[in-house]
KOLFI-844058 format. One line per 10 residues: number of its first residue (from 1); their letters; for each residue x, y, z of N, C-alpha, C. Coordinates in Angstrom, 1 decimal. Example, Ala and Ser with C-alpha at 12.3 -4.5 7.8 and 13.67 -1.06 7.14 Angstrom:
! residues 2
1> AS> 13.2:-5.7:7.8:12.3:-4.5:7.8:13.2:-3.3:7.8 | 12.8:-2.2:7.1:13.7:-1.1:7.1:12.9:0.0:7.9
! end
This chain:
! residues 240
1> MSFYESIAEY> 12.2:-6.4:-17.6:11.2:-5.0:-17.3:11.0:-5.7:-15.9 | 10.6:-4.8:-15.1:10.1:-5.2:-13.4:8.7:-5.7:-13.5 | 8.3:-5.7:-12.4:6.6:-6.2:-12.2:5.9:-5.2:-12.7 | 6.1:-4.3:-11.8:5.3:-3.2:-12.1:5.2:-2.1:-13.2 | 6.5:-2.1:-13.9:6.5:-1.2:-15.1:6.2:-2.1:-16.4 | 6.0:-3.4:-16.0:5.3:-4.1:-17.0:3.8:-3.8:-17.1 | 2.8:-3.8:-16.2:1.6:-3.2:-15.9:1.1:-1.9:-15.7 | 2.1:-0.8:-15.7:2.0:0.2:-15.5:1.0:1.0:-16.3 | 1.1:0.8:-17.6:0.1:1.0:-18.7:-1.4:0.7:-18.4 | -1.9:-0.5:-17.8:-3.0:-1.0:-17.5:-3.4:-0.9:-16.2
11> YHHIFPLNKT> -2.8:-0.1:-15.3:-2.7:-0.3:-13.9:-4.4:0.4:-13.3 | -4.6:1.0:-14.4:-6.2:2.2:-13.8:-7.3:1.2:-14.2 | -7.2:0.1:-15.5:-8.0:-1.0:-15.4:-7.9:-1.7:-14.4 | -6.8:-2.1:-13.5:-6.8:-3.4:-12.8:-7.2:-2.8:-11.4 | -6.7:-1.4:-10.8:-6.8:-1.2:-9.7:-7.1:0.6:-9.9 | -8.9:0.6:-10.0:-9.2:1.7:-10.3:-9.4:2.8:-9.0 | -9.5:3.7:-9.2:-9.3:4.6:-7.7:-10.4:4.2:-7.0 | -10.0:3.8:-5.4:-11.3:3.3:-4.7:-11.7:4.4:-3.7 | -12.6:4.8:-3.8:-13.0:6.2:-3.1:-13.3:5.7:-1.6 | -13.5:4.3:-1.4:-13.4:4.6:0.4:-12.4:4.1:0.7
21> QASFVQESFD> -11.3:3.8:0.2:-9.8:4.1:0.8:-9.7:5.7:1.3 | -9.7:6.6:0.1:-10.0:8.2:0.5:-10.8:8.6:2.0 | -12.3:8.0:1.7:-12.9:8.3:2.9:-12.3:7.6:4.1 | -11.9:6.4:3.9:-11.3:5.9:5.2:-10.3:7.1:6.0 | -8.9:7.6:4.9:-8.1:8.5:5.0:-8.6:9.7:5.9 | -9.1:10.2:5.2:-10.3:11.8:5.5:-10.6:11.3:6.7 | -11.8:10.5:7.1:-12.3:10.4:8.0:-11.5:10.5:9.5 | -10.3:9.6:9.4:-9.3:9.8:10.6:-8.8:10.8:11.0 | -9.2:11.9:10.6:-8.8:13.2:11.0:-9.9:13.9:11.3 | -9.9:14.9:12.1:-10.6:15.9:12.3:-11.1:17.3:11.2
31> ETRQKDLLDI> -9.7:17.3:11.0:-9.7:18.2:9.7:-8.5:17.9:8.8 | -8.5:18.4:7.5:-7.6:17.6:6.8:-7.0:18.6:6.1 | -7.4:20.0:6.1:-6.9:21.3:5.1:-5.6:21.7:5.7 | -5.2:21.3:6.9:-4.0:21.8:7.3:-2.7:21.0:7.5 | -3.2:19.4:6.7:-2.4:18.6:7.1:-1.4:18.4:6.0 | -0.4:17.6:6.1:0.4:17.0:5.0:0.4:15.6:5.2 | 0.4:15.4:4.1:0.1:13.4:4.0:1.6:12.9:3.2 | 1.9:11.8:3.3:2.7:11.2:2.5:1.8:9.6:2.0 | 2.3:9.7:0.8:1.5:8.5:0.2:2.4:7.4:-0.3 | 2.5:6.3:0.1:3.6:5.3:0.1:3.5:3.8:-0.8
41> GCGIGELSSE> 4.2:4.1:-1.7:3.7:3.2:-2.7:2.5:3.5:-3.7 | 2.4:4.9:-4.2:1.5:5.6:-4.8:0.7:5.0:-6.1 | 1.7:4.0:-6.6:1.4:3.6:-7.9:1.2:4.6:-9.0 | -0.1:4.9:-9.8:-0.2:5.9:-10.9:-0.9:6.8:-10.2 | -1.1:7.3:-8.9:-1.0:8.1:-8.2:-2.5:8.6:-8.3 | -3.7:7.9:-8.4:-5.2:8.1:-8.3:-5.4:8.4:-6.9 | -5.3:7.4:-5.7:-5.4:8.2:-4.7:-4.8:9.2:-4.2 | -3.8:9.5:-4.3:-2.8:10.9:-4.2:-3.3:11.9:-4.8 | -4.0:12.1:-5.9:-4.9:13.0:-6.3:-6.1:13.1:-5.7 | -6.7:12.2:-5.6:-8.3:12.1:-4.9:-7.5:13.0:-3.5
51> LSKSFKSVHA> -6.8:12.3:-2.7:-6.2:13.2:-1.0:-6.0:14.6:-1.0 | -5.4:14.8:-2.4:-4.8:16.2:-2.5:-5.8:17.0:-2.6 | -7.2:17.1:-2.9:-8.3:17.7:-2.9:-8.7:18.1:-1.4 | -8.2:17.3:-0.3:-8.6:17.8:1.0:-7.5:17.9:2.3 | -6.2:17.3:1.4:-5.2:17.9:2.5:-4.2:18.8:1.8 | -3.8:19.7:2.6:-2.9:21.0:2.4:-1.7:20.5:1.7 | -1.0:19.4:1.5:-0.3:18.9:0.2:-0.3:17.6:0.8 | 0.1:16.8:-0.5:0.5:15.2:-0.7:1.9:15.0:-1.5 | 2.7:14.3:-0.6:3.8:13.9:-1.1:3.6:12.2:-1.4 | 3.6:12.0:-2.9:3.5:10.5:-3.5:4.8:9.8:-3.5
61> IDLDEAMIQK> 5.0:8.5:-3.2:6.1:8.2:-3.6:6.2:6.9:-4.5 | 6.9:6.3:-4.9:6.7:4.7:-5.5:8.4:4.6:-6.0 | 8.8:3.3:-5.8:9.7:2.5:-6.1:10.1:2.9:-7.8 | 9.0:2.1:-8.5:9.1:2.1:-9.7:8.6:3.2:-10.5 | 9.8:3.8:-11.3:9.9:4.7:-12.4:8.6:4.8:-13.3 | 8.3:3.7:-13.9:7.3:3.7:-15.1:5.8:4.2:-13.9 | 5.8:3.9:-12.9:4.2:4.0:-12.0:4.4:5.6:-12.1 | 5.5:6.3:-11.4:5.5:7.5:-11.4:5.7:8.4:-12.2 | 6.4:8.0:-13.5:5.9:8.6:-14.9:4.7:8.7:-15.4 | 4.1:7.5:-14.9:2.1:7.7:-15.4:1.6:8.6:-14.5
71> ALSGNQTANL> 2.1:8.5:-13.2:1.5:9.4:-12.4:1.7:11.1:-12.4 | 3.0:10.9:-13.2:2.9:12.3:-13.0:2.3:13.2:-14.7 | 2.0:12.0:-15.3:1.5:12.4:-16.8:-0.2:12.7:-16.3 | -0.9:12.5:-15.5:-1.8:12.4:-14.9:-2.7:13.1:-14.0 | -1.6:13.7:-13.2:-2.1:14.2:-12.1:-1.5:15.2:-11.5 | -1.6:16.4:-12.4:-0.8:17.5:-11.7:-1.6:19.0:-10.9 | -1.3:18.8:-9.8:-1.5:20.0:-9.1:-0.9:20.6:-7.9 | -1.1:21.7:-7.5:0.3:23.0:-7.0:0.3:21.8:-6.0 | -0.2:21.2:-4.9:-0.4:20.6:-4.1:0.0:19.2:-4.0 | 0.6:18.6:-5.0:0.6:17.2:-5.3:1.9:17.1:-5.9
81> HFQKLNMLEI> 3.0:16.1:-5.1:4.5:15.8:-5.6:4.5:14.3:-5.8 | 5.1:14.3:-6.8:5.6:12.9:-6.7:7.1:12.4:-6.8 | 7.6:11.7:-6.4:9.0:11.3:-6.4:9.1:9.9:-6.5 | 10.3:9.3:-7.3:10.6:8.0:-6.9:11.4:7.7:-5.8 | 11.1:7.3:-4.9:11.9:7.2:-3.7:11.6:5.6:-3.0 | 12.3:5.4:-2.5:12.3:3.8:-1.6:11.7:4.6:-0.3 | 10.9:3.6:0.2:10.1:3.8:1.5:11.1:3.4:2.8 | 12.2:2.8:2.6:13.1:3.1:3.7:14.1:4.5:3.8 | 13.5:5.2:2.9:14.5:6.7:2.9:13.8:8.0:3.3 | 12.4:7.6:4.0:11.4:8.9:4.1:11.6:9.5:5.2
91> ERTFGADAID> 12.6:9.2:6.4:13.2:9.9:7.3:14.1:10.9:6.8 | 14.9:10.2:5.8:16.1:11.3:5.5:15.7:12.1:4.5 | 14.6:11.7:3.7:14.0:12.7:3.0:13.3:13.5:3.2 | 12.2:13.4:4.2:11.3:14.1:4.7:11.3:15.5:6.3 | 12.7:14.2:6.5:13.1:14.7:8.1:12.0:14.6:9.6 | 12.5:14.9:10.5:11.9:14.6:11.5:10.2:15.6:12.0 | 9.3:14.7:12.5:8.3:15.3:12.7:7.5:16.5:11.3 | 7.7:16.0:10.4:7.7:16.6:9.4:5.8:16.5:8.3 | 5.5:15.5:8.9:4.5:14.5:8.5:2.9:14.2:9.3 | 1.9:14.8:8.5:0.6:14.4:9.6:-0.2:13.3:9.5
101> AIVCFGNTLV> 0.2:12.6:8.4:-0.4:11.1:8.1:0.5:10.5:6.8 | 0.9:9.2:7.2:1.7:8.5:6.2:0.4:7.2:6.0 | 0.3:7.3:4.8:-0.6:6.1:3.9:0.2:5.1:3.4 | -0.1:3.7:3.3:0.8:2.5:2.6:-0.1:1.5:2.4 | -1.2:1.8:1.6:-1.8:0.9:1.0:-1.4:0.2:-0.2 | -2.5:-1.0:-0.7:-2.1:-1.7:-1.8:-0.9:-3.2:-1.8 | -1.2:-3.1:-0.4:0.2:-4.6:-0.2:1.5:-4.2:-0.4 | 1.8:-2.9:-0.4:3.0:-2.4:-0.7:4.0:-2.3:0.6 | 3.5:-2.7:1.8:4.2:-3.2:2.7:5.2:-4.7:2.8 | 4.5:-5.7:2.1:5.2:-6.8:2.3:6.0:-7.0:1.1
111> HLDGPEQLLD> 6.4:-5.9:0.1:7.4:-5.8:-0.5:8.9:-5.6:0.3 | 8.7:-5.3:1.4:10.0:-5.3:2.0:10.0:-6.8:2.4 | 11.6:-7.2:2.8:12.0:-8.6:2.7:11.8:-9.3:4.0 | 11.1:-8.7:5.0:11.6:-9.3:6.2:11.3:-8.4:7.5 | 11.4:-9.0:8.9:11.0:-8.1:9.8:11.8:-7.0:10.2 | 13.3:-7.1:9.9:14.3:-6.2:10.1:13.5:-4.9:9.2 | 13.3:-5.3:7.9:13.0:-4.0:7.0:11.6:-3.3:7.5 | 10.8:-4.1:8.0:9.5:-4.1:8.6:9.9:-2.8:9.6 | 10.3:-3.4:10.8:10.8:-2.3:11.8:10.9:-1.4:11.3 | 12.1:-1.0:10.5:13.3:-0.1:10.1:12.3:0.7:9.9
121> FFKQSKATLK> 11.3:0.7:8.6:10.1:1.4:7.9:9.5:2.0:9.0 | 8.6:1.5:10.3:8.1:1.7:10.8:8.5:2.4:12.1 | 9.7:2.3:12.5:11.1:3.1:13.2:11.0:4.8:12.6 | 11.5:4.4:11.2:11.2:6.0:10.4:9.7:6.5:10.0 | 8.8:6.1:10.0:7.6:6.5:10.0:7.4:7.2:11.7 | 7.5:6.5:12.6:7.4:7.1:13.8:7.9:8.4:13.9 | 9.0:8.5:13.3:10.4:9.4:13.4:9.8:10.9:12.7 | 9.2:10.4:11.4:8.5:11.3:10.6:7.5:12.1:10.8 | 6.7:11.5:11.5:5.0:11.8:11.8:5.3:13.0:13.0 | 4.4:13.8:12.5:4.2:14.7:13.7:3.9:13.8:15.1
131> NDGKLLLQII> 4.1:14.4:16.6:3.4:13.7:17.3:2.1:13.2:17.4 | 1.0:14.2:16.8:-0.3:13.4:16.7:-0.5:12.8:15.1 | 0.6:12.4:14.5:0.4:12.1:13.3:0.0:10.5:13.4 | -0.4:10.0:12.1:-1.3:8.8:11.8:-0.4:8.0:10.9 | -0.1:6.5:11.1:0.5:5.6:10.0:-0.6:4.9:9.9 | -1.2:5.0:8.2:-2.6:3.9:8.1:-2.1:3.4:6.9 | -2.2:1.7:7.4:-1.5:0.4:6.6:-2.8:-0.8:6.1 | -2.9:-1.0:4.9:-3.4:-1.9:4.6:-2.7:-2.9:3.6 | -2.9:-4.0:3.8:-2.1:-5.2:3.2:-3.2:-6.3:3.0 | -2.9:-7.6:2.4:-3.9:-8.9:2.4:-3.6:-9.2:3.8
141> NYDRIIDQNI> -4.8:-10.3:4.4:-4.5:-10.6:5.5:-4.0:-12.1:5.5 | -2.6:-11.9:5.9:-1.8:-13.5:5.4:-2.2:-14.5:6.7 | -2.7:-14.0:7.3:-3.0:-14.9:8.4:-3.9:-16.0:7.8 | -5.1:-15.5:6.9:-6.2:-16.3:6.1:-5.3:-17.1:5.3 | -4.6:-16.4:4.6:-3.8:-16.9:3.3:-2.8:-17.9:4.0 | -2.3:-18.0:4.8:-1.1:-18.9:5.6:-2.1:-20.1:6.0 | -3.1:-20.0:7.0:-3.6:-20.9:8.1:-4.8:-21.7:7.0 | -5.2:-20.8:6.0:-6.3:-21.6:5.4:-5.8:-22.4:3.9 | -4.2:-22.2:3.9:-3.6:-22.4:2.8:-4.3:-22.1:1.3 | -4.3:-20.7:1.4:-5.3:-19.8:0.3:-4.0:-20.0:-0.7
151> NALPTIENDY> -4.2:-20.0:-2.1:-3.1:-20.2:-3.0:-3.8:-19.0:-4.0 | -4.8:-18.4:-4.0:-5.5:-17.4:-5.1:-5.8:-16.2:-4.3 | -6.2:-15.1:-5.3:-6.9:-14.3:-4.6:-7.9:-14.0:-5.8 | -9.1:-13.3:-5.4:-10.0:-13.3:-6.6:-9.8:-12.5:-7.9 | -10.0:-13.4:-8.9:-9.6:-12.9:-10.3:-10.1:-11.5:-10.4 | -9.5:-10.4:-11.0:-10.3:-9.0:-11.5:-10.3:-9.1:-13.2 | -11.7:-8.9:-13.0:-12.2:-9.2:-14.5:-13.1:-7.5:-15.0 | -12.7:-7.1:-16.2:-13.7:-6.1:-16.7:-13.7:-5.9:-18.1 | -14.2:-5.0:-18.6:-14.1:-5.0:-20.0:-12.8:-5.0:-20.6 | -12.1:-4.4:-20.1:-10.6:-4.2:-20.5:-9.4:-5.0:-20.4
161> IRFVRNYDLH> -9.7:-5.9:-19.2:-8.5:-6.6:-18.6:-9.1:-7.8:-17.8 | -8.3:-8.5:-17.6:-8.4:-9.7:-16.7:-7.2:-10.3:-16.2 | -7.2:-10.1:-14.6:-6.0:-10.3:-13.8:-5.9:-11.3:-12.6 | -5.2:-12.3:-13.2:-5.2:-13.4:-12.2:-4.2:-13.6:-11.4 | -4.1:-14.0:-10.0:-3.6:-13.6:-8.7:-3.6:-14.9:-8.0 | -2.1:-15.5:-8.3:-1.7:-17.0:-7.5:-1.0:-17.0:-6.7 | -0.8:-17.6:-5.1:0.3:-17.4:-4.4:0.6:-18.7:-4.3 | 2.1:-19.1:-4.0:2.9:-19.9:-4.2:3.6:-20.0:-2.7 | 2.9:-20.9:-1.6:3.4:-21.1:-0.3:4.3:-21.8:-0.4 | 5.7:-21.9:0.1:6.6:-22.6:0.7:7.1:-23.0:2.0
171> QGQKMLDFHT> 6.7:-23.9:2.2:7.2:-24.6:3.6:8.6:-24.5:4.2 | 8.3:-23.8:5.2:9.6:-23.4:5.9:10.3:-22.6:5.1 | 9.9:-21.7:4.4:10.5:-20.7:3.9:9.9:-19.0:4.5 | 10.5:-18.0:4.4:9.8:-16.8:5.0:8.9:-16.1:3.7 | 9.3:-16.3:2.6:9.1:-15.6:1.4:7.9:-16.2:0.6 | 6.8:-15.9:0.0:5.9:-16.6:-0.9:6.1:-16.1:-2.3 | 5.8:-16.8:-3.3:6.0:-16.3:-4.7:4.2:-15.8:-5.2 | 4.4:-14.6:-5.5:3.0:-14.1:-5.9:3.2:-14.1:-7.7 | 2.3:-15.2:-8.1:2.2:-15.0:-9.7:1.0:-14.4:-10.5 | 1.5:-13.6:-11.2:-0.4:-13.0:-11.6:0.1:-13.2:-13.1
181> ILTIKKSGHI> -1.1:-13.1:-13.8:-1.6:-13.2:-15.3:-2.5:-12.1:-15.9 | -1.5:-11.3:-16.8:-2.8:-10.0:-17.0:-2.8:-10.3:-18.3 | -4.3:-10.5:-18.6:-4.4:-10.3:-20.3:-5.3:-9.2:-20.5 | -4.9:-8.8:-21.9:-5.2:-7.5:-22.3:-6.3:-7.5:-23.3 | -7.5:-7.5:-22.9:-8.8:-8.0:-24.0:-8.8:-7.6:-25.5 | -8.3:-6.5:-25.6:-8.6:-6.2:-26.8:-7.5:-6.7:-27.8 | -6.3:-6.7:-27.3:-5.1:-7.3:-28.1:-5.3:-8.8:-27.8 | -5.2:-9.1:-26.9:-5.0:-10.5:-26.6:-3.6:-10.5:-25.5 | -3.2:-9.9:-25.6:-1.8:-9.7:-25.3:-1.7:-10.2:-23.6 | -1.0:-11.0:-23.6:-0.8:-11.5:-22.2:0.6:-11.2:-21.0
191> IENKIQLYPV> 0.6:-11.0:-20.2:1.6:-10.7:-19.2:1.8:-11.5:-18.2 | 2.6:-12.1:-17.8:2.6:-13.0:-16.4:3.9:-12.4:-15.9 | 3.9:-12.3:-14.6:5.0:-11.8:-13.6:5.1:-12.8:-12.6 | 6.1:-12.8:-11.6:6.2:-13.6:-10.7:7.2:-12.4:-9.6 | 6.9:-12.0:-8.9:7.6:-11.6:-7.1:7.7:-12.1:-5.8 | 8.5:-12.0:-5.3:8.3:-12.6:-4.1:8.0:-11.8:-2.9 | 7.3:-11.8:-1.9:6.4:-10.9:-0.9:6.7:-11.7:0.2 | 6.7:-10.5:1.2:7.0:-11.5:2.8:5.6:-11.4:3.5 | 5.1:-12.7:3.9:3.4:-12.8:4.2:3.3:-12.4:5.6 | 3.8:-11.2:6.1:3.7:-11.1:7.4:2.3:-11.1:8.3
201> RSSEIKHLLM> 2.4:-11.5:9.4:1.2:-12.1:10.0:0.7:-10.5:11.0 | -0.7:-10.9:11.5:-1.0:-9.3:12.3:-0.5:-9.2:13.3 | -0.4:-10.3:14.0:0.7:-10.4:15.4:1.9:-10.0:15.3 | 2.4:-10.1:14.1:3.9:-10.1:13.9:3.8:-8.3:13.8 | 3.0:-7.7:12.9:2.8:-6.2:12.6:2.3:-5.2:14.1 | 1.4:-5.9:14.7:1.1:-5.5:15.9:2.5:-5.4:17.2 | 3.6:-6.2:17.2:4.4:-6.6:17.7:5.6:-5.5:17.1 | 5.9:-5.3:16.1:6.6:-4.3:15.2:6.2:-2.8:15.5 | 5.3:-2.8:15.7:4.4:-1.5:15.5:4.8:-1.1:17.2 | 4.8:-1.9:18.1:4.9:-1.9:19.4:6.6:-1.2:19.9
211> QAGFINFEFY> 7.3:-2.5:19.0:8.9:-1.9:19.2:9.1:-0.2:18.3 | 8.2:-0.1:17.7:8.7:1.0:16.7:8.5:2.2:17.6 | 7.4:2.3:18.7:7.0:3.3:19.6:5.5:3.5:19.4 | 4.7:3.0:18.3:3.4:3.3:18.2:2.4:2.6:19.6 | 1.8:3.3:20.3:1.4:2.9:21.2:-0.3:2.2:21.3 | -1.0:3.2:20.6:-2.7:2.9:20.2:-2.9:2.5:18.9 | -3.2:1.4:18.7:-3.6:1.4:17.0:-4.9:0.1:17.0 | -5.5:0.3:15.9:-6.5:-0.7:15.6:-6.6:-1.1:14.4 | -6.8:-2.6:14.2:-7.4:-3.2:13.4:-8.1:-3.9:12.8 | -8.3:-3.3:11.5:-9.9:-3.3:10.8:-9.8:-4.6:9.6
221> GNFKQEKFTK> -10.9:-4.9:9.5:-11.4:-6.2:8.2:-11.6:-5.3:7.1 | -11.7:-4.2:6.7:-11.8:-3.6:5.5:-11.8:-1.9:6.0 | -12.1:-1.1:4.5:-11.8:0.3:4.9:-12.8:1.1:5.6 | -14.1:-0.2:5.8:-15.4:0.5:6.3:-15.2:0.5:8.0 | -13.9:0.0:8.3:-13.7:-0.2:9.5:-14.4:-1.0:10.2 | -15.0:-2.6:9.7:-15.5:-3.4:10.2:-14.3:-4.4:11.1 | -15.1:-5.1:11.9:-13.9:-6.2:12.8:-13.2:-7.1:11.9 | -11.7:-7.2:12.5:-10.6:-7.7:11.8:-11.0:-9.2:12.2 | -11.1:-10.0:11.4:-11.3:-11.3:11.7:-10.0:-12.4:11.3 | -10.2:-13.4:11.3:-9.4:-14.5:10.1:-10.0:-14.6:9.4
231> NSIPLVVNTN> -11.0:-14.2:8.9:-11.5:-14.4:7.3:-11.6:-13.3:6.7 | -11.3:-12.2:7.3:-11.3:-10.9:6.5:-10.1:-11.1:5.5 | -10.6:-10.3:4.3:-9.5:-10.5:3.3:-8.1:-9.4:3.2 | -8.4:-8.2:3.5:-7.7:-7.4:4.1:-7.2:-7.3:5.2 | -6.2:-6.8:5.5:-6.0:-6.1:7.1:-6.1:-4.9:6.7 | -6.4:-3.8:7.6:-6.3:-2.4:7.4:-5.9:-2.0:9.0 | -5.0:-1.4:9.2:-4.4:-0.8:10.3:-4.3:0.8:10.4 | -5.1:1.3:11.6:-4.7:2.7:12.1:-4.2:3.1:13.3 | -3.0:3.6:13.1:-2.5:4.2:14.6:-3.1:5.1:15.0 | -3.6:5.5:16.0:-4.3:6.8:16.5:-3.8:7.1:17.9
! end
């Protein structure tokens, strides 16, 4: 069973809809009613569903079948389309100059396995976006993780679940291990997972975006568009 398949049933308890994310996307455009959006790494589709209320259409993709099936079961509207798809197939799937906004949140980007795939994704995004389109990104700030030797993210806990998130950094290796322990409080069931991520630094993202043809972009420390610093927990990017 894959990492995300094993937690899909509980995903809404772990990562409920963050309306600050939706506001960030909506406020990145003067108007949204005539714009088409692509949500990459959509998970169970709660953000996609929220954005479909203000965008003309939302195409939402995820590589995990369980996530897509969960999304399809709870988010049905005429302008919202879910699809199992690899993020490295968007140009072939959607075509050139087809999308006004590409959103890639939730640390999805670091599931790519290195700079070559990152550059491929950025190039495909640039080609798929219309001339005035925007690519919006969010990952963990890996500058902070690496430079401060941080081995854990804050535990997520509520009445339903406890989600422990640890990092194993390997000196001299390009990937890191992301180890999670999910406890379902009602049943006491425990789900452990480990997956490898590529901890891309902010400077590398900047370099690769420029290589892909993006000229103007801003880095923020959160979705409220506060200044990005070495101590910021997330890294948020708006190409404009």
